[in-house]
N, C-alpha and C positions, 0 to 999 in steps of 0.2 A: 504494500500500500504506500502511495506517495504522499508526501506532505502537501497540503493545500494552503493557498494564501488566506482563504477565509478562516481556516483553523488558526493560523498565526494571529490574525486580527482578534479572534475570540480569546486566545491565550493572553495577548497583551491587555485586552480590556479587563479580564479577570485579575491579572497581575497588578494593574493600576488601581483598581478599587477594592481588591481583596474580598469580593463578594460576587457569587455567581448570579444571583437574581438581579442585582444592580447592573452587572456587566451585560446581562441579556437585554435589559431595557436600553442600554447605551447602543448596542449593535443592532437592536430591532428584531430580535428573535425570542422565542420562548426559552425559559430556563432549562427545561429538559433537553431541548435541541442543542443548546450551547454546551451543556454538560456532556452530551453524546459526542459532539465534535472535539471537545478537549480530550475526552477519553480516547478517541480515535487517534489524535495527535500523539498522545502518550504511548499508545500501542505501536505506532509507526516508529517512534524514537526509541522504544524499549526501556523507558524510564518514567516514573511518575514526575509530574511537574509541580503539583501542589500537595500540601499536607495540612491537616487540621491540627492546630495547637491551641488547646483550651477553648475550643469553639471558634477560633479564628482561622482564616485561610492564610497560609504562608507558602512561599516558594521553596521547593526542594533545591538541592545543589544543582540538579539538572536544569531546573527552572531558572535559577540565577544565571547560569551560563547562557541559556537560550534567550532570555529577555532582551539584552542589548542587540543580539544578532537579529532577532525578530523585528525589533524597531527599525534597524538599519535596512533590512530587506523591504519592509513596508514603505519606508521613506523613499527608497530607490524606485519602487514600483510607482508610487504617487508622482515622483518627479518625472519618470519616463512617460507616464500617462499625460501629465500636463504639457510636457514638451511636444509630444506628438500631436496633442489636441491643438496647441498653438500653431504648429506647422500646418496642420489641416485648416486652421482658421484663416490662413492666407488664401485659401481657396473658397471659403464660404463665411468668413468672419465680417467684422465691421471695425471702423475706426472713426472717431469723432474729433474733428478739428475745429477749433475756434480761431477767429482772426478779426482784427480791427477792420473797419470798412476800407481803408486805404490798402491794407495788405491783402484783403479778400479779393480785391480787383487787380492786384499787381503781382504780388509774390506767390499767392496761393495757386492761381490757375496753372502755370507751367509745372509746379510741383505735383499737383493733383493729376495732371495729365500723365506725367511719368509714372506715378504710382498706379494709375488705372491701366496703363499699358503693361506694366509688370504683373499686376494682380487684378485682372478684370472682374473677378467674382466677389471681391471684397466690397461690402456696403460702405460707401463714403458719405459721411454726414458732416455738414459744415454749419457752424453757428457764427453769425456776424454780430459784433457788438463792440462797445468800448472796453478798454483793457480792464477796468474795474469789474465790469460785468463778467468778463471772461475768467478772471481770477476767481470770482465767486463760484462760477460753474465748475472750474477745475477742482476747487476744494470740496464741492458737493459731490464730485464724481460724475458730473454730467458730460465732461469732456475728457478725452485722452491726452490731447496736446492742444496748445494754443500759441498763436503768434501774437505777442503783446508788446506794448511799449513799457520799457522799464520805468517805474515811478521814481521821482526824485528822492523819495525817502527810502528806497531800496525795496527789494522783492519780499513778498510774504514768506516767512520762514517755513511754511508748510509746502513750499514749492521748490523744485529744482529749476533754476532759470539760467539759460545759456545765451549770453549776448551774441548776435550774429552780424548785425548790420546797423547803419546809422541812416536816419531819415531827416531831411531838411524841410522846414516849413516855409511857405511863401505867403504873400498877401494876394488874396483874390478880390477883384473889383470889376466893375463894368466900365468905369471911366478912369482915365489916367489921374493919378494923385499928384497934385502940384509939387509936393516935396520930392518926388522922384523924377521930375522932368529933366533935371540937369545930369544926375549921376545914373539914373535908371535903377537906383536902389532906395530902400527906405530903412530908416532906423526905427526901433520900437517907439522911441519918443515921438516920432511923427504920427503915431496913432492916437496921441492925446486929443480928445474931443472928436475923434472920428467915430461915427456910428458903427458898432460892431454887431454882426450877426453871430449869435452865440449858441454853442452846442448845449444839449441837455445835460443835467447832472448825470454823472457816471461815465461821461466821455473824457478821456485823458486830454483831448484837445482843449477842452474847457479849462482844465487846470493849468495846462501849458500856457494858454493865452493870458489868463489872469495873473499867473506867476510872472510872466515876462513883463507885463505892464507894471506890476507892483515893484519889480526890481528896477524898472526905469523911473519910478517915482510918481506914478499916478494910478488912479482907479479907472478901468475901462468903462466906456459908455455903451450900453446895449441898445440896439434898435429893435431887435427881435431876440427873444431868449427861449431856448428849449428845443431846438431842432435836431433831427438826425442828419447824417452826412448829406444825403440827396436833398433834403429840405433846405439845409443851410446853403448849399450851392444854388438851389433854385431861388432862394431869397436874395442871394447876391446878384444873380442874373436879373432879378426883378428890380434891382436898384435900391433895395432896402438897406444896404450897408456893405461893409467889407468884412472879410473873415481871414483868419490865420489858419491855413490848411496845408496838408502834405502836397508837394508839387505833383505827384502822380495823379491825384484825383481830378485835377483841372486840365490835364493834357488832352482830354477828349471832350472838353466843354468850350467850343470856339467862341461862345458869347462872353467868356470870362477873361479878363486881362490878368496876367501874372506879373507880380513885381517881387524881385528878390529882396531879401533882407541883407543889409550891410553886415559885414563880419563884426562880431562872431555869429550873428544870426540866432536862430532857435533850432536846435537839433535834438533829436530824440533817438534813443537806442532801441532797436528792434531785438526781441529775444524770443526764443522758443521755450515754453514752460510746460511742466507736468507736475503732478503731485509727487512729493518726495517719499511718502510712506507707502506708495502703491507700486508694485512691480509692473512695468508696462507690458502689455500684450505683445505678441510677436508682430502683429500688424502695426501696432503703435510704434514699436522700435524700427520697423521697416520704413514707415512714413517719415520718421525723424531722420533716418539715414539718407533717404532720397532728398529730403529738404536740404540737409547740410551739403550733400554732394552737388545739388543744383547751385547753392549759394557759392560754393568754392569754384565751380565751373564758370558761373556767370561773372564772378569777380575776376577770374583769369582772362576772360574774353571781353571785359568791359561791357557786359550785356545785362547789367542790372537795370531795373525800372528807373525812369526819370526821378530825380530827387533822392534816390537811394544809393548809398556808397558803402564800401567796405570799412570795417573798423580799422584804425591805424595799428 
């Protein structure tokens, strides 16, 4: 008679709680069935594994030898099962990516195309939002990976965050701004008393704009407050004000005029983030690898999206 894996599981359960009835409840079978399987294991090994001492269950010398070996065997089986399931998951699994609006329309598409070409059966789910919202979703387990903007105060300690690129912000308007007529550039101080179209709470662009203005010594004036990316750009096109936005989002809006900021300008660090306490799935690791490979290749060929540059 050969030793069976389920017999080892039953043996370990009894050894850990030192009680046959409780062990049977843990493994989900009846107590007589568990006792029968443990007895069969003892018969196979040719030695008793448990003995009763003053009404309590104790391991025999053979049981003491078997217990660490059985735990190691069961752990190896569980690891092998998980690894194979993850590998199979690349043929029928899913991966959930979050990205800010500017990155969802610039960096994410070529990366997702490469992932789709390599793993066509994996379900790709994309969540678009501000970095603060994406961090919340990562911590709640609603996302596997996210392309976020590094906050000025540093990343949440619950996340592993790897900086990969830098993004420059520009001024979006419909009319030329007088202060830029000579040099073609604006300073943040030139935005004093200019009507700004402002993003809603939770958008890191809102925080970046307000912080830049305050560091320049003034409070910004809002003409419209609370829009998403498309709404903000549409409000700018309607002449309701100007906005501080990533250069990539206005490259396909011919009705919007782009004015660069004079050095040092306003730059933000793009990072890829995941939960620190969760082992990533095989599909999640593969998406991250393809993302980093794309960034490296695009950097080498100067093929990054407009307004995005490699870290020094």
